[in-house]
C-alpha positions as CSV (number, residue, x, y, z in Angstrom):
1,M,-18.4,129.3,231.6
2,D,-16.7,132.4,230.8
3,E,-13.4,131.6,229.4
4,K,-11.5,134.1,227.5
5,E,-9.8,132.8,224.5
6,T,-7.0,134.6,223.0
7,V,-7.1,134.4,219.3
8,Q,-4.3,135.6,217.3
9,H,-5.1,137.1,214.0
10,P,-3.0,136.3,211.0
11,E,-2.3,140.1,210.6
12,S,-0.7,140.2,213.9
13,E,1.7,137.4,212.9
14,N,2.9,139.5,210.0
15,Q,3.6,142.4,212.3
16,Q,5.7,140.1,214.4
17,E,8.1,139.4,211.5
18,S,11.7,140.4,211.9
19,P,12.9,143.9,211.2
20,E,15.0,142.5,208.3
21,A,11.9,141.8,206.1
22,P,11.6,145.4,204.8
23,V,15.3,145.4,204.1
24,E,15.0,142.2,202.0
25,E,12.1,143.7,200.2
26,L,14.1,146.8,199.4
27,N,17.0,144.6,198.1
28,E,14.6,142.6,196.0
29,L,13.1,145.8,194.6
30,D,16.5,147.2,193.8
31,T,17.4,143.9,192.0
32,L,14.2,144.0,190.0
33,K,14.8,147.7,189.0
34,K,18.3,146.8,187.8
35,E,17.0,143.9,185.8
36,V,14.3,146.2,184.2
37,E,17.0,148.7,183.3
38,E,19.2,146.0,181.8
39,H,16.3,144.7,179.7
40,K,15.4,148.2,178.7
41,E,19.0,148.8,177.5
42,K,19.0,145.5,175.6
43,F,15.7,146.4,174.0
44,I,16.9,149.8,172.9
45,R,20.1,148.3,171.4
46,L,18.1,145.6,169.6
47,Y,15.7,148.1,168.2
48,A,18.6,150.3,167.0
49,E,20.2,147.2,165.4
50,F,17.0,146.2,163.7
51,D,16.4,149.7,162.4
52,N,20.0,149.8,161.0
53,F,19.4,146.4,159.4
54,K,16.2,147.6,157.7
55,R,18.0,150.7,156.3
56,R,21.0,148.6,155.1
57,N,18.7,146.0,153.5
58,A,16.7,148.7,151.7
59,K,19.9,150.2,150.4
60,E,21.2,146.9,149.2
61,R,17.9,146.1,147.5
62,V,18.1,149.4,145.5
63,E,21.7,148.7,144.6
64,L,20.9,145.2,143.4
65,I,18.0,146.5,141.2
66,Q,20.3,149.2,139.7
67,T,23.2,146.7,139.0
68,A,20.9,144.1,137.6
69,G,19.6,146.6,135.1
70,R,23.1,147.8,134.4
71,E,24.2,144.3,133.4
72,V,21.3,143.9,130.9
73,I,22.0,147.3,129.4
74,Q,25.7,146.5,129.0
75,S,24.9,143.3,127.2
76,M,22.5,145.2,124.9
77,L,25.1,147.8,124.0
78,E,26.6,145.2,121.6
79,V,23.3,144.9,119.8
80,L,23.0,148.7,119.7
81,D,26.5,148.9,118.1
82,D,25.4,146.3,115.5
83,C,22.2,148.2,114.8
84,E,24.2,151.4,114.1
85,R,26.5,149.5,111.8
86,A,23.5,148.1,110.0
87,E,21.9,151.5,109.6
88,K,25.2,152.9,108.2
89,Q,25.4,150.0,105.8
90,M,21.7,150.5,104.7
91,N,22.5,154.2,103.9
92,Q,25.5,153.2,101.8
93,S,24.4,150.1,100.1
94,E,21.6,149.3,97.6
95,D,22.0,145.5,97.8
96,L,18.8,144.4,99.5
97,K,20.0,140.9,100.1
98,L,23.1,142.1,102.1
99,I,20.9,144.5,104.1
100,K,18.4,141.7,105.0
101,E,21.3,139.4,106.0
102,G,22.8,142.0,108.2
103,I,19.6,142.8,110.0
104,G,18.9,139.1,110.4
105,L,22.3,138.7,112.1
106,V,21.5,141.6,114.5
107,F,18.1,140.1,115.4
108,N,19.7,136.7,116.1
109,K,22.4,138.3,118.3
110,F,19.6,140.2,120.2
111,R,17.6,137.0,120.7
112,N,20.7,135.1,121.9
113,I,21.6,137.7,124.5
114,L,18.0,137.7,125.8
115,Q,17.9,133.9,125.9
116,S,21.3,133.8,127.8
117,R,19.6,136.0,130.4
118,G,16.8,133.5,130.9
119,L,14.2,134.8,128.5
120,K,12.1,132.2,126.6
121,E,9.3,132.5,124.0
122,M,6.1,130.7,124.9
123,K,4.8,128.4,122.2
124,S,1.2,129.1,121.5
125,I,-0.1,128.3,118.0
126,G,-1.8,124.9,117.9
127,E,-1.8,124.6,121.7
128,A,-5.0,124.4,123.8
129,F,-6.0,127.7,125.2
130,N,-4.9,128.1,128.8
131,P,-5.8,131.3,130.6
132,D,-2.8,130.9,132.9
133,F,-0.5,131.5,129.9
134,H,-2.7,133.1,127.2
135,E,-4.9,136.1,126.8
136,A,-7.6,135.6,124.3
137,I,-8.1,138.6,122.0
138,T,-11.0,137.1,120.0
139,E,-12.5,133.8,118.9
140,I,-13.0,132.9,115.3
141,P,-14.9,130.0,113.8
142,V,-12.7,127.2,112.5
143,P,-13.6,124.7,109.8
144,D,-11.7,121.9,111.5
145,E,-13.3,120.5,114.7
146,T,-9.9,119.5,116.1
147,M,-9.0,123.2,116.3
148,K,-11.9,124.2,118.5
149,G,-10.5,125.6,121.8
150,K,-7.0,125.8,120.4
151,I,-5.0,128.8,119.4
152,V,-5.1,129.5,115.7
153,D,-3.1,132.8,115.7
154,E,-0.8,134.7,117.9
155,V,-1.2,138.5,117.9
156,E,1.6,139.1,120.5
157,K,4.2,136.6,121.7
158,G,4.4,135.7,125.4
159,Y,7.6,135.4,127.3
160,T,8.9,133.8,130.5
161,L,12.0,135.0,132.4
162,N,13.6,132.2,134.4
163,D,10.3,130.2,134.1
164,K,8.1,133.0,135.4
165,I,5.7,134.7,133.0
166,I,6.5,138.2,132.2
167,R,4.1,138.7,129.3
168,F,1.1,136.6,128.4
169,S,0.6,135.5,124.8
170,K,-2.2,137.5,123.1
171,V,-4.0,134.9,120.9
172,V,-6.9,134.1,118.7
173,V,-8.8,131.0,119.7
174,G,-10.9,128.8,117.5
175,K,-14.5,128.2,118.3
């Protein structure tokens, strides 16, 4: 039995497609190219906007830092004026009591200005030593057992600015 079978290959089916298929593929390719160009343009615009944003943000940060310092300096000018008046008074007067009183007023004004800006002194003497707030300079023996591990002297005061430590207290701890 010699029968010839005609087998169609799948490749031959593709060849029998309509002549419109290449045109559709070209249209689809053109559409995809247009979309790629649109996305590319959007990307370039977004990149440029982001670059401008970074520059503007950096400039604003520098201006903010400069103006923040300016406000503090302006508030300190009052204290500087008072210091100059106190110096002038010290040179003219021999009354030690009045000089001390004047200098005390200047220091109080200075402290009040700093406190109004958010500066606070950290209380240390008599407190338990805490390395998160204190820097131990030395340890000294203490006669009282209750003072062991506690701060007996403060070499340099610690400060917080708006509840953030800006300088640790330098302290002497009892052992």
